[in-house]
N, CA, C and O atoms as a DFTB+ gen file, in Angstrom:
420 C
 N C O
     1  1      49.965      22.094      30.385
     2  2      50.701      22.234      29.416
     3  2      51.840      21.253      29.485
     4  3      52.199      20.757      30.553
     5  1      52.493      20.939      28.140
     6  2      52.821      19.688      28.205
     7  2      54.485      19.958      28.051
     8  3      54.857      21.033      27.581
     9  1      55.489      18.915      28.477
    10  2      57.069      19.002      28.716
    11  2      56.886      18.315      27.728
    12  3      55.866      17.657      27.523
    13  1      58.503      18.428      26.504
    14  2      59.122      17.598      25.978
    15  2      60.075      17.410      26.543
    16  3      60.562      18.423      27.045
    17  1      60.798      16.156      26.757
    18  2      61.803      15.678      26.757
    19  2      62.867      15.105      25.743
    20  3      62.243      14.168      25.247
    21  1      63.961      15.119      25.218
    22  2      64.187      15.165      24.086
    23  2      65.958      14.369      24.634
    24  3      66.554      14.699      25.659
    25  1      66.391      13.446      23.742
    26  2      67.324      12.673      23.665
    27  2      67.571      12.440      22.720
    28  3      66.644      12.372      21.914
    29  1      69.306      12.117      22.135
    30  2      69.376      11.376      20.475
    31  2      69.233       9.849      20.299
    32  3      69.035       9.085      19.355
    33  1      69.454       9.730      21.853
    34  2      69.113       7.752      21.942
    35  2      67.844       6.811      22.225
    36  3      67.812       5.587      22.095
    37  1      66.724       7.723      22.674
    38  2      65.647       7.295      22.698
    39  2      64.704       8.242      22.128
    40  3      64.995       9.438      22.169
    41  1      63.459       7.812      21.529
    42  2      62.335       8.642      21.764
    43  2      61.968       9.539      22.600
    44  3      62.264       9.377      23.784
    45  1      61.115      10.889      22.121
    46  2      61.108      12.298      23.421
    47  2      59.841      11.889      23.813
    48  3      58.914      11.397      23.169
    49  1      60.006      12.272      25.364
    50  2      59.053      11.737      26.320
    51  2      58.510      13.440      26.453
    52  3      59.159      14.463      26.671
    53  1      56.863      13.191      26.190
    54  2      55.964      14.222      27.117
    55  2      55.218      14.005      27.995
    56  3      54.541      12.981      28.099
    57  1      55.229      14.803      28.648
    58  2      54.844      14.952      30.082
    59  2      53.923      15.823      30.781
    60  3      54.738      16.743      30.706
    61  1      53.379      16.122      31.125
    62  2      52.576      17.249      32.201
    63  2      53.412      18.380      33.129
    64  3      53.793      18.237      34.291
    65  1      53.528      19.199      32.514
    66  2      54.026      20.185      33.595
    67  2      54.409      20.013      34.772
    68  3      55.552      20.101      35.220
    69  1      53.368      19.742      35.339
    70  2      53.526      19.594      36.779
    71  2      54.555      18.544      37.627
    72  3      55.278      18.608      38.622
    73  1      54.056      17.245      36.314
    74  2      54.728      16.310      36.675
    75  2      56.097      16.318      35.911
    76  3      56.974      15.811      36.610
    77  1      56.435      16.638      34.989
    78  2      57.834      16.815      34.743
    79  2      58.287      17.580      35.789
    80  3      59.276      17.179      36.403
    81  1      57.819      18.476      36.068
    82  2      58.998      19.644      37.616
    83  2      59.113      18.557      38.598
    84  3      60.156      18.272      39.186
    85  1      57.668      17.803      38.784
    86  2      58.040      16.597      40.120
    87  2      59.192      15.702      39.609
    88  3      60.347      15.704      40.035
    89  1      58.835      15.169      38.922
    90  2      60.206      13.900      38.455
    91  2      61.647      15.059      38.703
    92  3      62.613      15.051      39.467
    93  1      61.099      16.107      37.471
    94  2      62.888      16.615      37.378
    95  2      63.245      17.320      38.998
    96  3      64.416      17.664      39.158
    97  1      62.643      17.453      39.730
    98  2      62.803      18.168      41.148
    99  2      63.619      16.247      41.974
   100  3      64.782      15.983      42.280
   101  1      62.944      15.780      42.014
   102  2      63.353      13.987      42.102
   103  2      65.180      14.099      41.940
   104  3      65.962      13.987      42.884
   105  1      65.624      14.390      40.236
   106  2      66.714      14.573      40.167
   107  2      67.924      15.791      40.266
   108  3      69.017      15.890      39.709
   109  1      67.071      16.820      41.417
   110  2      67.764      17.950      41.649
   111  2      67.521      18.745      40.313
   112  3      68.164      19.794      40.379
   113  1      66.812      18.638      39.086
   114  2      66.742      19.574      38.646
   115  2      65.581      20.471      38.720
   116  3      64.776      20.049      39.551
   117  1      65.212      21.543      38.157
   118  2      64.270      22.856      37.824
   119  2      64.042      22.496      36.754
   120  3      64.783      21.841      36.020
   121  1      62.551      23.045      36.458
   122  2      62.250      23.006      34.803
   123  2      62.215      24.595      34.863
   124  3      61.748      25.423      35.645
   125  1      62.861      24.626      33.782
   126  2      63.062      26.151      33.400
   127  2      62.916      26.438      32.020
   128  3      62.452      25.511      31.356
   129  1      63.219      27.585      31.362
   130  2      63.010      27.622      29.672
   131  2      63.502      26.521      28.993
   132  3      62.768      25.784      28.335
   133  1      64.875      26.335      29.124
   134  2      66.002      25.013      29.030
   135  2      66.640      24.312      29.667
   136  3      67.482      24.995      30.251
   137  1      66.745      23.133      29.940
   138  2      67.297      21.966      30.995
   139  2      68.285      20.818      30.435
   140  3      68.412      20.730      29.214
   141  1      68.921      20.022      31.199
   142  2      69.838      19.372      30.548
   143  2      69.949      18.312      31.787
   144  3      69.696      18.575      32.963
   145  1      70.325      17.224      31.335
   146  2      70.976      16.029      32.141
   147  2      71.606      15.121      31.463
   148  3      71.238      14.159      30.790
   149  1      73.032      15.754      31.856
   150  2      74.094      15.413      31.129
   151  2      74.794      13.957      31.129
   152  3      75.045      13.373      32.183
   153  1      75.073      13.445      29.916
   154  2      75.422      12.234      30.352
   155  2      76.022      11.753      31.589
   156  3      75.222      11.059      32.218
   157  1      77.091      11.876      32.122
   158  2      77.884      12.096      33.146
   159  2      77.043      12.076      34.066
   160  3      77.506      11.561      35.084
   161  1      75.411      12.607      34.205
   162  2      74.576      12.703      35.590
   163  2      74.160      11.723      35.804
   164  3      74.146      11.368      36.982
   165  1      73.701      10.952      34.915
   166  2      72.089       9.623      34.790
   167  2      72.822       8.826      35.657
   168  3      72.016       8.665      36.573
   169  1      73.925       8.166      35.990
   170  2      73.861       7.094      36.818
   171  2      73.464       7.303      38.131
   172  3      72.817       6.498      38.802
   173  1      74.062       8.951      38.674
   174  2      73.645       9.226      39.803
   175  2      71.774       9.105      39.822
   176  3      71.140       8.364      40.573
   177  1      71.131      10.126      38.698
   178  2      70.012      10.485      38.231
   179  2      68.986       9.510      38.380
   180  3      68.016       9.670      39.121
   181  1      69.216       8.381      37.598
   182  2      68.943       6.860      37.504
   183  2      68.504       6.425      39.010
   184  3      67.395       6.045      39.386
   185  1      69.700       6.591      39.758
   186  2      69.789       5.495      40.832
   187  2      69.024       6.710      42.154
   188  3      69.071       6.345      43.329
   189  1      68.474       7.871      41.862
   190  2      67.850       8.715      42.490
   191  2      66.009       8.340      42.161
   192  3      65.019       8.242      42.887
   193  1      66.219       8.238      40.946
   194  2      65.087       8.241      40.670
   195  2      64.436       6.751      40.987
   196  3      63.399       6.592      41.630
   197  1      65.064       5.919      40.540
   198  2      64.957       4.156      41.309
   199  2      64.460       4.621      42.517
   200  3      63.239       4.529      42.647
   201  1      65.326       5.272      43.773
   202  2      65.175       5.100      45.137
   203  2      63.835       5.396      45.489
   204  3      63.250       4.685      46.306
   205  1      63.057       6.785      44.734
   206  2      62.175       7.356      44.628
   207  2      60.879       6.463      44.235
   208  3      59.723       6.481      44.659
   209  1      61.358       5.888      43.519
   210  2      60.195       4.498      43.122
   211  2      59.826       3.599      44.367
   212  3      58.717       3.257      44.780
   213  1      61.061       3.327      44.826
   214  2      60.715       2.494      45.494
   215  2      60.649       2.537      46.869
   216  3      60.711       1.550      47.602
   217  1      60.518       3.744      47.235
   218  2      60.053       4.643      48.749
   219  2      58.729       4.838      48.156
   220  3      58.021       4.109      48.851
   221  1      57.974       5.393      47.279
   222  2      56.456       5.352      47.046
   223  2      55.795       3.649      46.936
   224  3      54.650       3.336      47.261
   225  1      56.721       2.827      46.464
   226  2      56.476       1.361      46.650
   227  2      55.976       0.980      48.193
   228  3      54.870       0.549      48.520
   229  1      57.122       1.268      49.042
   230  2      56.985       1.025      49.910
   231  2      55.483       1.790      50.856
   232  3      54.644       1.206      51.542
   233  1      55.601       3.128      50.564
   234  2      54.586       3.718      51.122
   235  2      53.284       3.570      50.593
   236  3      52.337       4.064      51.204
   237  1      53.072       2.808      49.285
   238  2      51.653       2.602      49.134
   239  2      51.416       1.200      49.533
   240  3      50.219       0.926      49.623
   241  1      52.446      -0.006      49.865
   242  2      52.243      -1.217      50.566
   243  2      51.947      -0.757      51.722
   244  3      51.262      -1.553      52.366
   245  1      52.210       0.319      52.316
   246  2      52.578       0.090      53.890
   247  2      50.591       1.213      54.329
   248  3      49.821       1.175      55.288
   249  1      50.598       2.006      52.999
   250  2      49.152       2.329      53.580
   251  2      48.195       1.542      52.741
   252  3      47.094       1.997      52.430
   253  1      48.744       0.003      52.266
   254  2      47.208      -0.795      51.790
   255  2      46.458      -0.257      50.400
   256  3      45.351      -0.591      49.980
   257  1      47.304       0.574      49.886
   258  2      47.084       0.874      48.644
   259  2      46.121       1.609      49.146
   260  3      44.945       1.259      49.043
   261  1      46.485       2.709      49.747
   262  2      45.189       3.933      49.551
   263  2      46.107       5.001      49.194
   264  3      47.021       5.263      49.976
   265  1      45.972       5.676      48.065
   266  2      46.762       7.087      48.248
   267  2      46.485       7.982      48.794
   268  3      45.460       8.500      49.237
   269  1      47.863       8.238      48.735
   270  2      48.286       9.603      50.099
   271  2      47.657      10.939      49.470
   272  3      47.207      11.027      48.327
   273  1      47.706      11.907      50.374
   274  2      46.920      12.619      49.799
   275  2      46.977      14.314      50.370
   276  3      45.985      14.922      50.772
   277  1      48.056      14.753      50.310
   278  2      48.841      15.785      51.311
   279  2      49.358      16.607      50.204
   280  3      49.255      16.212      49.042
   281  1      50.086      18.091      50.602
   282  2      50.945      18.772      50.013
   283  2      51.572      18.606      49.411
   284  3      51.773      19.029      48.273
   285  1      52.315      17.572      50.361
   286  2      54.094      17.351      49.656
   287  2      54.164      16.462      49.180
   288  3      55.243      16.180      48.660
   289  1      53.106      15.579      49.102
   290  2      53.338      14.171      48.086
   291  2      52.277      14.386      47.280
   292  3      51.243      14.908      47.696
   293  1      52.557      13.759      45.302
   294  2      52.244      13.990      44.585
   295  2      50.849      13.141      44.843
   296  3      50.741      12.151      45.566
   297  1      49.640      13.880      43.948
   298  2      48.147      13.325      44.074
   299  2      47.763      12.587      43.126
   300  3      46.606      12.168      43.163
   301  1      48.751      12.181      41.874
   302  2      48.110      11.182      40.694
   303  2      47.539      10.315      41.347
   304  3      47.724       9.992      42.520
   305  1      46.778       9.887      40.543
   306  2      45.981       8.571      40.520
   307  2      47.033       7.084      40.580
   308  3      46.914       6.206      41.436
   309  1      47.857       7.082      39.668
   310  2      48.509       5.928      39.491
   311  2      50.308       6.055      40.455
   312  3      50.609       7.036      41.135
   313  1      50.946       5.208      40.315
   314  2      51.560       5.090      40.772
   315  2      53.163       5.312      40.505
   316  3      53.525       4.915      39.398
   317  1      54.120       5.848      41.287
   318  2      55.047       6.838      40.538
   319  2      56.018       6.166      39.737
   320  3      56.958       6.749      39.196
   321  1      55.804       4.996      39.664
   322  2      56.845       3.741      38.793
   323  2      56.249       3.856      37.392
   324  3      56.806       3.626      36.318
   325  1      54.789       4.327      37.669
   326  2      53.686       4.101      36.214
   327  2      54.344       5.572      35.532
   328  3      54.911       5.632      34.441
   329  1      54.152       6.514      36.304
   330  2      54.821       8.003      36.024
   331  2      55.607       7.939      35.353
   332  3      55.497       8.306      34.184
   333  1      57.008       7.299      36.011
   334  2      58.188       7.634      36.043
   335  2      58.904       7.143      35.098
   336  3      59.933       7.727      34.759
   337  1      58.422       5.744      34.369
   338  2      58.324       4.715      33.871
   339  2      58.996       5.243      32.003
   340  3      59.971       4.665      31.522
   341  1      58.509       5.975      31.507
   342  2      59.197       6.585      30.581
   343  2      60.436       7.566      30.408
   344  3      61.370       7.452      29.614
   345  1      60.210       8.542      31.334
   346  2      61.576       9.189      31.975
   347  2      63.010       8.106      31.907
   348  3      63.960       8.155      31.125
   349  1      62.694       6.980      33.235
   350  2      63.547       6.353      33.302
   351  2      63.934       5.306      32.541
   352  3      65.034       4.833      32.827
   353  1      63.216       4.716      31.475
   354  2      63.622       4.402      30.177
   355  2      65.106       5.108      29.283
   356  3      66.210       4.742      28.879
   357  1      64.226       6.352      29.328
   358  2      65.324       7.122      28.497
   359  2      65.980       7.566      29.312
   360  3      66.453       8.553      28.748
   361  1      66.498       7.536      30.613
   362  2      67.348       7.628      30.909
   363  2      68.335       6.642      30.894
   364  3      69.458       6.833      30.427
   365  1      67.901       5.442      31.460
   366  2      68.723       3.599      30.990
   367  2      69.490       3.989      29.397
   368  3      70.698       3.822      29.226
   369  1      68.683       4.457      28.448
   370  2      68.741       4.500      26.740
   371  2      69.928       4.983      27.153
   372  3      70.955       4.346      27.390
   373  1      69.680       6.474      27.249
   374  2      70.516       7.353      26.984
   375  2      72.027       7.056      27.719
   376  3      73.001       7.078      26.966
   377  1      72.236       6.799      29.062
   378  2      73.401       6.592      29.859
   379  2      73.943       5.294      28.753
   380  3      75.137       5.479      28.519
   381  1      73.497       4.262      28.143
   382  2      74.205       3.097      27.234
   383  2      74.388       4.053      25.995
   384  3      75.266       3.542      25.299
   385  1      73.995       5.069      25.495
   386  2      74.404       5.573      24.429
   387  2      75.053       6.725      25.244
   388  3      74.807       7.765      24.633
   389  1      75.571       6.911      26.044
   390  2      76.501       7.918      26.407
   391  2      75.801       9.673      26.045
   392  3      76.514      10.676      26.062
   393  1      74.694       9.685      25.822
   394  2      73.473      10.787      25.467
   395  2      73.369      11.864      26.544
   396  3      73.565      11.781      27.757
   397  1      73.139      12.525      26.054
   398  2      72.394      14.132      27.051
   399  2      71.087      13.755      26.936
   400  3      70.809      12.897      26.098
   401  1      70.122      14.292      27.704
   402  2      68.536      14.939      27.754
   403  2      68.761      15.958      28.387
   404  3      69.475      16.386      29.294
   405  1      67.582      16.411      27.340
   406  2      67.269      17.781      27.358
   407  2      65.877      17.784      27.604
   408  3      65.159      16.828      27.899
   409  1      65.455      19.477      27.381
   410  2      63.864      19.790      27.545
   411  2      63.988      21.273      27.479
   412  3      64.906      21.800      28.109
   413  1      63.128      22.035      26.755
   414  2      63.037      23.175      26.486
   415  2      63.698      23.452      24.841
   416  3      63.586      24.550      24.296
   417  1      64.173      22.637      24.390
   418  2      64.794      23.142      22.941
   419  2      64.334      23.161      21.945
   420  3      64.971      23.580      20.978
């Protein structure tokens, strides 16, 4: 199942529900019927996602590029940076435009 994330500032982003739940969870949000990252929340949300990407890159480098495969970490084959980029890009554009980001609408 796909979750479509919208903003008036950027094209919509469609992601698999599990990935959306993981990415939004990094931001302190939950996937529900509807949700929002308010424009005022974007600076903190961007910082949190960038920090998670940096941590993922460090873990990936420390493991010699071998994917981690545990229950508490994601198991998608690509890096967090690759998976998170569309949302991170949307968040940066929305921040510049002072726009909210919505899902479930």
